C-alpha positions as CSV (number, residue, x, y, z in Angstrom):
1,M,0.5,15.0,-10.0
2,S,0.1,11.5,-8.7
3,G,-3.5,10.0,-9.8
4,P,-5.0,7.8,-7.0
5,D,-4.2,4.8,-8.7
6,L,-0.4,5.9,-9.5
7,L,-0.7,6.5,-5.3
8,V,-2.0,3.1,-4.7
9,L,0.2,1.3,-7.0
10,H,3.0,3.4,-5.7
11,A,2.0,2.8,-1.6
12,L,2.3,-1.2,-2.7
13,R,5.8,-0.5,-3.6
14,C,6.5,1.2,-0.8
15,V,4.5,-0.9,1.9
16,G,4.9,-4.2,0.4
17,T,1.8,-6.3,1.4
18,A,-0.9,-4.2,2.8
19,G,-4.4,-4.2,3.4
20,L,-6.8,-1.4,2.9
21,T,-6.4,0.2,6.3
22,R,-2.5,0.6,5.9
23,L,-3.1,1.1,2.7
24,A,-5.7,4.4,3.0
25,A,-3.2,5.6,5.8
26,T,-0.3,5.9,3.5
27,T,-2.3,7.1,0.8
28,G,-4.3,9.8,2.5
29,L,-7.5,8.5,0.3
30,G,-10.9,6.9,1.8
31,E,-10.8,2.7,2.3
32,P,-13.6,2.9,-0.2
33,D,-11.6,4.9,-3.3
34,V,-8.4,2.6,-2.5
35,E,-10.6,-0.3,-2.7
36,S,-11.7,0.7,-6.1
37,E,-8.2,1.5,-7.0
38,L,-7.3,-1.7,-6.3
39,I,-10.3,-3.8,-8.0
40,D,-9.2,-1.2,-11.8
41,L,-5.5,-2.6,-10.9
42,A,-6.4,-6.0,-10.3
43,V,-8.7,-6.3,-13.8
44,A,-5.1,-4.7,-15.5
45,G,-3.3,-7.4,-14.2
46,L,-0.7,-5.0,-11.8
47,V,-1.7,-6.4,-8.5
48,T,-3.5,-9.5,-6.5
49,R,-5.4,-10.2,-4.0
50,N,-4.7,-12.9,-1.2
51,A,-7.9,-13.7,0.3
52,D,-7.1,-15.6,3.4
53,F,-5.2,-12.6,4.5
54,G,-7.7,-10.1,2.7
55,V,-4.3,-8.0,1.6
56,W,-2.9,-6.9,-1.7
57,S,0.7,-6.9,-3.1
58,L,1.9,-6.2,-7.0
59,T,2.5,-8.3,-9.7
60,G,5.0,-8.7,-11.6
61,S,3.7,-6.4,-14.1
62,G,2.9,-4.6,-11.7
63,R,6.4,-4.0,-10.0
64,A,7.4,-3.1,-14.0
65,A,4.5,-0.8,-14.7
66,H,5.1,1.4,-11.3
67,A,8.9,1.2,-12.4
68,Q,7.8,2.8,-15.8
69,R,5.5,5.7,-14.2
70,I,7.5,7.0,-11.4
71,A,9.9,7.5,-13.3
72,A,8.3,9.5,-16.6
73,E,6.4,11.4,-12.9
74,L,10.1,12.3,-11.6
75,E,10.8,13.5,-15.1
76,S,8.0,15.8,-16.3
77,A,8.5,17.0,-12.8
78,A,11.8,18.0,-13.6
79,A,11.5,16.8,-9.8
80,R,15.4,14.7,-9.6
81,P,17.5,17.2,-8.4
82,A,15.2,18.7,-5.4
83,V,14.4,15.1,-4.8
84,A,18.2,14.0,-4.7
85,A,19.1,17.0,-2.7
86,A,16.0,16.1,0.1
87,F,17.3,13.0,0.1
88,D,21.1,14.1,0.9
89,G,19.3,15.4,4.0
90,F,17.0,12.7,5.0
91,L,20.7,10.7,5.4
92,V,22.0,12.9,7.7
93,L,18.8,12.5,9.9
94,N,18.8,9.0,9.2
95,P,20.5,7.4,11.8
96,E,19.9,10.0,14.3
97,L,16.4,8.7,14.3
98,L,17.4,5.2,14.7
99,D,19.0,6.1,17.9
100,L,16.2,8.0,19.2
101,C,14.1,4.5,18.3
102,T,16.5,2.7,20.4
103,A,16.8,5.0,23.3
104,W,12.9,4.7,23.1
105,Q,13.1,0.9,23.3
106,L,16.1,0.3,25.8
107,R,17.6,2.2,28.3
108,S,21.0,1.8,30.7
109,A,20.3,0.5,34.1
110,D,24.0,0.4,35.9
111,G,25.6,0.1,32.5
112,V,23.7,-2.7,31.5
113,M,21.2,-1.7,28.7
114,I,17.7,-3.5,29.6
115,A,13.8,-2.9,28.2
116,N,12.6,0.9,28.6
117,D,9.2,-0.2,30.7
118,H,8.1,3.0,31.0
119,R,7.9,3.7,34.4
120,D,10.5,6.6,34.3
121,P,8.2,9.9,33.0
122,S,11.3,11.6,33.3
123,Y,13.4,9.4,30.7
124,D,10.6,9.5,28.4
125,A,9.6,13.3,28.8
126,R,13.2,13.7,27.6
127,V,13.2,11.1,24.8
128,L,10.3,12.6,23.5
129,D,11.4,16.1,23.7
130,R,14.2,15.2,21.4
131,F,11.6,13.4,19.0
132,A,10.2,16.7,18.8
133,D,13.0,18.2,17.6
134,F,14.3,15.6,15.4
135,D,10.4,16.5,13.8
136,R,11.0,20.0,13.3
137,R,14.1,19.0,11.2
138,A,12.8,16.0,9.4
139,A,9.8,18.4,8.2
140,A,11.9,20.1,6.6
141,V,12.8,17.8,4.6
142,C,9.6,16.6,3.7
143,A,8.7,20.4,2.7
144,E,11.5,20.1,-0.1
145,L,9.8,17.1,-1.1
146,A,6.5,17.7,-1.4
147,S,7.6,20.8,-3.2
148,A,9.0,19.1,-5.8
149,L,6.6,16.2,-5.6
150,P,3.1,17.1,-3.7
151,R,2.6,13.5,-2.9
152,F,5.7,13.4,-0.6
153,G,3.3,15.9,1.5
154,R,1.6,13.0,3.7
155,Y,4.8,12.3,5.1
156,Q,5.2,15.2,6.7
157,T,1.7,14.9,7.9
158,R,2.0,11.1,9.0
159,L,5.0,11.6,11.1
160,A,3.6,14.2,13.1
161,E,0.9,12.5,13.6
162,A,2.3,9.4,14.9
163,L,4.2,11.5,17.6
164,G,1.2,13.4,18.6
165,R,-0.3,9.8,19.2
166,A,3.0,8.6,21.3
167,T,3.0,11.7,23.2
168,A,-0.2,11.2,24.4
169,G,0.5,8.0,26.1
170,K,0.4,5.3,23.0
171,W,3.8,4.0,23.1
172,E,3.8,1.8,20.7
173,E,3.3,5.0,17.8
174,L,7.1,5.7,18.4
175,A,8.6,2.4,17.5
176,D,6.3,-0.7,17.4
177,S,3.1,-0.7,15.2
178,T,2.5,-0.8,11.6
179,S,1.7,3.6,12.1
180,S,4.4,4.5,14.3
181,Y,7.1,7.1,13.5
182,H,9.5,4.6,12.7
183,V,7.7,2.7,10.1
184,V,6.7,5.8,8.3
185,W,9.8,7.3,8.2
186,A,11.3,3.9,6.8
187,E,8.5,4.0,4.3
188,L,9.8,7.4,3.9
189,H,13.3,5.9,2.9
190,E,11.8,3.0,0.5
191,D,10.1,5.9,-1.5
192,L,13.1,7.8,-1.9
193,L,14.9,5.0,-3.0
194,V,12.2,3.9,-5.3
195,T,11.9,7.6,-6.6
196,L,15.5,8.0,-7.8
197,G,15.5,4.6,-8.8
198,I,18.4,3.1,-6.5
199,P,19.0,-0.2,-5.4
200,R,18.8,-1.1,-1.4
């Protein structure tokens, strides 16, 4: 099981430079707990803070330490085969998610692609239905991952929450915010690559 320090270190590796709010959402920890872990990691020379923007990032030593600890976690849990199999399932779904995001942001008008202004509720409803179907299949992949390494369980929750916010009328939560379905999915992609040691 990942300790809170590794969760915070890993979140920074997957999302890049980030502030407390985003790191708390990513890890599932409270902001005070995230800040406490960041301070300890900074003392150890593994993370650094940009005071002008209030964001944190990994140092070179932090990236090296993270790589070692993630590899050790995967090895000690004997989880590589299960994570690799789930990654195959992710790759099957990935092009569909990208198509869905495009369908949400753009639509055809007389054969020309234009920005979706969300003035056609029936069109948006059809795309949202497709997202809901996609999410059911994505949840199965996330469940496989969580069975192999519990820290992956957070993705299923975050994806469902983003879809729920979008269904409630916050359109940006599908593809246009840092908490959107698409961004969480992209973080999962990066997490899988990092966990398996696969270069981009």
